[in-house]
C-alpha positions in Angstrom: -64.6 17.3 7.0 -61.0 17.4 5.8 -60.3 19.8 2.9 -56.8 18.4 2.4 -55.6 14.8 2.5 -53.6 13.8 5.5 -50.1 12.9 4.3 -48.8 11.2 7.5 -50.0 7.6 6.9 -48.4 7.7 3.4 -45.1 9.1 4.8 -45.0 6.6 7.5 -45.6 3.8 5.0 -42.8 5.0 2.8 -40.4 5.2 5.8 -41.5 1.7 6.9 -40.9 0.3 3.4 -37.5 2.0 3.1 -36.4 0.8 6.5 -37.7 -2.7 5.8 -35.8 -2.8 2.4 -32.6 -1.5 4.1 -32.8 -4.3 6.7 -33.0 -6.8 3.9 -29.8 -5.6 2.2 -26.4 -7.0 3.0 -24.2 -5.0 5.4 -20.6 -3.9 4.8 -17.6 -5.9 6.1 -16.5 -5.1 9.7 -12.9 -4.5 10.7 -10.7 -7.5 10.1 -8.7 -9.0 13.0 -5.4 -9.0 11.2 -3.4 -6.8 8.8 -2.5 -3.1 8.8 -6.2 -2.1 9.0 -7.0 -4.8 11.5 -8.0 -4.8 15.2 -4.8 -6.4 16.6 -2.9 -3.7 18.4 0.5 -3.4 20.2 -0.9 -0.8 22.6 -4.2 -0.5 24.4 -4.3 3.3 24.8 -3.5 6.7 23.3 -1.8 9.4 25.4 -2.8 12.9 24.3 -0.6 15.9 25.0 -1.2 19.6 24.2 -2.2 21.9 23.0 1.3 23.2 22.5 2.4 26.4 20.7 5.5 26.7 18.7 7.5 29.9 19.0 7.9 32.4 16.2 4.5 33.5 15.1 2.5 36.6 15.8 -0.6 34.4 15.9 0.2 31.5 18.3 -2.9 29.6 17.1 -1.2 29.2 13.8 1.5 27.1 15.4 -0.8 25.1 17.7 -0.3 21.3 17.8 -1.0 18.1 19.7 0.9 14.9 20.0 -0.8 11.5 20.3 1.5 8.8 21.6 1.3 5.0 22.2 0.5 3.9 25.8 -0.3 0.8 27.7 2.4 -0.2 27.4 4.4 3.0 26.7 7.4 2.2 24.4 10.8 3.9 24.8 10.7 5.1 21.2 8.4 5.2 18.2 8.5 6.5 14.6 6.7 9.9 14.3 4.0 10.7 11.8 3.1 14.3 10.9 -0.6 14.3 10.1 -2.0 17.4 8.2 -5.7 17.9 8.2 -8.0 19.2 5.5 -8.7 22.9 5.2 -10.5 24.3 8.2 -10.8 20.9 9.8 -9.8 22.4 13.1 -10.8 19.6 15.4 -8.4 16.6 15.8 -11.5 14.5 16.6 -12.3 14.6 12.9 -9.5 12.1 12.3 -9.5 10.5 15.7 -10.1 6.9 14.5 -7.4 7.1 11.8 -4.8 8.5 14.2 -5.8 6.0 16.9 -5.2 3.2 14.4 -1.7 4.5 13.9 -0.9 5.2 17.5 -2.2 1.9 18.8 -0.1 0.1 16.2 3.0 1.8 17.6 3.4 5.3 16.0 3.4 8.7 17.5 1.3 11.2 15.6 1.8 15.0 15.5 -1.3 17.0 14.5 -0.8 20.8 13.9 -3.5 23.3 13.1 -1.7 25.1 10.3 -4.6 27.3 9.0 -6.0 28.9 12.2 -7.8 32.2 12.0 -7.3 34.3 8.9 -3.9 32.9 7.8 -3.1 33.4 4.2 -2.7 30.1 2.2 0.9 30.8 1.5 1.6 30.6 5.2 0.2 27.1 5.7 3.4 25.2 4.8 5.5 27.4 7.0 3.1 27.1 9.9 3.1 23.3 9.6 6.8 23.2 9.3 7.5 25.2 12.4 5.0 23.3 14.5 6.5 20.0 13.3 10.0 21.0 14.2 8.9 22.2 17.6 7.0 19.0 18.2 10.1 16.8 17.4 12.2 18.9 19.7 9.6 18.5 22.5 9.4 14.8 22.0 13.2 14.5 22.1 14.0 16.8 25.0 11.0 17.1 27.4 11.2 13.7 29.1 9.5 15.1 32.3 6.3 15.4 30.3 6.3 11.7 29.7 6.7 11.7 25.9 7.7 8.7 23.8 11.0 9.6 22.2 11.3 9.6 18.4 12.8 6.4 17.0 16.0 6.6 15.0 17.8 4.4 12.5 21.2 2.9 13.4 22.9 5.8 11.7 20.9 8.3 13.7 18.3 9.4 11.2 14.8 10.2 12.6 12.1 7.8 11.6 9.5 10.1 10.3 6.6 10.1 7.8 4.3 12.8 6.4 0.6 12.2 5.9 -2.4 14.4 5.1 -6.0 14.6 3.8 -7.1 17.0 1.1 -5.1 20.2 1.4 -3.1 18.4 4.1 -2.2 15.8 1.6 -0.8 18.4 -0.8 1.1 20.1 2.1 2.7 16.8 3.1 4.3 16.6 -0.3 5.3 20.3 -0.1 7.1 19.7 3.3 8.7 16.5 2.0 10.2 18.6 -0.8 11.3 21.4 1.5 13.0 18.8 3.7 15.6 18.4 0.9 16.8 22.0 1.3 19.3 22.3 4.2 18.2 25.8 5.2 14.8 24.4 6.4 16.6 22.2 8.9 14.2 19.2 8.5 15.1 15.6 8.1 13.7 13.9 5.0 10.7 11.7 5.7 10.8 8.1 4.7 7.2 8.1 3.5 4.5 10.5 2.2 0.8 9.4 2.2 -1.6 11.6 0.4 -5.3 10.9 1.0 -7.6 12.5 -1.6 -5.1 15.3 -2.0 -6.6 18.5 -3.2 -7.2 22.3 -2.9 -4.3 22.7 -5.2 -3.7 26.4 -5.7 -4.5 27.3 -2.1 -1.0 26.4 -1.2 2.3 27.5 -2.8 3.6 25.5 -5.7 6.9 23.6 -5.1 9.5 22.0 -7.3 8.3 18.5 -6.6 11.0 17.2 -8.9 13.4 18.0 -6.1 11.8 15.6 -3.7 14.3 13.0 -2.5 14.2 10.1 -5.0 14.3 7.5 -2.2 11.0 8.8 -0.8 8.2 6.2 -0.6 4.9 7.8 -1.6 1.2 6.8 -1.8 -1.6 8.8 -3.4 -5.1 7.4 -2.7 -8.1 9.1 -4.3 -11.9 8.5 -4.1 -13.9 7.5 -7.2 -16.6 10.0 -6.4 -14.4 12.8 -5.2 -15.7 16.0 -7.0 -14.2 18.4 -4.6 -10.7 18.5 -6.1 -9.1 18.5 -9.6 -8.0 15.1 -10.8 -6.0 16.9 -13.5 -3.9 18.5 -10.7 -3.5 15.2 -8.9 -2.2 13.6 -12.1 0.0 16.6 -12.9 1.6 16.2 -9.4 2.2 12.5 -10.2 4.0 13.4 -13.4 6.2 15.7 -11.5 7.5 13.0 -9.2 8.4 10.6 -12.0 12.0 10.5 -10.6 10.8 8.4 -7.6 11.5 4.7 -7.9 8.5 3.1 -9.7 8.2 0.4 -6.9 8.2 3.1 -4.2 5.2 5.2 -5.5 1.6 4.1 -5.8 -1.5 5.7 -7.2 -4.7 4.1 -5.9 -8.3 4.7 -6.8 -10.8 3.7 -4.1 -14.2 2.7 -5.5 -17.7 3.3 -4.2 -20.0 0.3 -3.8 -23.8 0.7 -3.3 -24.4 -3.1 -3.1 -25.7 -3.0 0.5 -26.7 -0.7 3.3 -25.2 1.6 4.2 -23.6 2.1 0.8 -19.8 2.7 0.7 -19.1 6.1 -0.8 -15.6 6.9 -1.9 -15.9 10.6 -1.9 -13.6 13.4 -0.8 -14.3 12.8 2.9 -13.8 9.0 3.1 -10.7 9.3 5.3 -12.6 11.4 7.9 -13.9 8.9 10.4 -15.3 10.1 13.7 -18.7 10.5 15.3 -19.0 13.9 13.7 -18.1 12.9 10.2 -19.3 9.3 9.9 -18.5 6.0 11.3 -15.7 3.8 10.3 -16.4 1.5 7.3 -14.7 -0.8 4.9 -13.2 2.1 3.0 -11.2 2.9 6.2 -10.3 -0.7 7.3 -9.4 -1.8 3.8 -8.5 1.6 2.4 -7.1 4.5 4.4 -6.0 2.5 7.4 -4.5 -0.3 5.3 -2.6 2.0 3.0 -1.3 4.2 5.8 -0.2 1.4 8.2 0.9 -0.8 5.4 3.2 2.0 4.2 4.5 2.8 7.6 5.2 -0.8 8.5 6.9 -1.3 5.2 9.4 1.5 5.3 10.2 1.2 9.0 10.0 -2.6 9.6 10.0 -4.2 6.1 6.6 -5.9 6.7 3.1 -5.4 5.2 4.7 -4.0 2.0 2.2 -5.7 -0.3 -0.7 -3.9 1.4 0.7 -0.5 0.4 3.2 -1.1 -2.4 1.8 -4.2 -4.0 1.4 -2.9 -7.6 -2.1 -4.3 -7.7 -1.6 -7.2 -5.4 -4.4 -9.2 -3.7 -3.5 -7.6 -0.3 -3.5 -4.1 -1.7 -6.7 -4.2 -3.7 -9.0 -6.5 -1.6 -11.7 -4.5 0.2 -13.5 -7.3 2.1 -16.9 -8.9 1.5 -20.5 -7.9 2.1 -22.5 -10.0 4.5 -24.0 -12.0 1.6 -20.5 -13.0 0.5 -20.2 -10.5 -2.4 -16.8 -8.9 -2.7 -16.7 -5.1 -2.2 -15.5 -3.4 -5.3 -11.7 -3.5 -5.2 -9.4 -0.6 -5.0 -7.8 0.0 -8.4 -4.0 0.2 -8.7 -3.5 2.8 -11.5 -0.2 2.1 -13.3 -0.5 5.3 -15.3 -2.8 7.9 -13.8 -2.8 9.8 -17.0 -5.3 7.2 -18.2 -7.9 8.5 -15.8 -8.1 11.7 -17.9 -8.9 10.0 -21.1 
């Protein structure tokens, strides 16, 4: 005699029905062959160097960094991207796929761990700045380590860009502003890419109106991002109104539950690795496309419509589900203040 009903057959039936239903749903688009987010690469491998430790800190972990450089074939020079992770995202593997996309397309990436241990938030920008300057020096001078040298313009300016996710996105704008001040001894980056920038208030405020007016800048946020303040994101945008309107973009990546697995444009959508989630259309047609489109545009004058298209087809298109239905497009937001209404 059984005093209680056995739940297992019912649970198994539910699992079977859910699995069967999921199998009948359309699947998301795969990585395209062409374009900034596509699978055509200039290099077949990524050379990893580090960890290195910049001098000048009582806690060397605060100045730890790695460099990821194009290989197979190894170029003589490459533009250099400073990539700043989210708060406490200590493992570079978290962003391995995004950084691999940049490196195999011909860019060197520097990844510093700016917030190690019990660092105070007001130290983050300084930590990242010292690690960045040390990394550029190492790439330029330490040829015996096999590094790819930083590329320069014809007039000798370093080809650099700043990029970050979450707190790192905000810090990338802070460092771009600090580069204007000669005492910081940094060259001004050509481009700043801010992916779901947030945690405003954990880092020092800056006079963003001092950012070099020739800077190209992309802000890409997720529709379902509830981890950060959209009011702060819009406030930042208003502070950089002096940037040329054709050189700054505010993009809203949308979620799409049409198929399985659903596409979720939340705070973590740029974090693609085995630990954080597999790559999906929000990477191929979102984070990858905007990042590489921006880099290719400012350094090679190609792919500009993918990043700075002001709502162009190339910029907003997000691929198609397996049943032919378009994925919900990225929204180009001409006036981000409208998002607060």
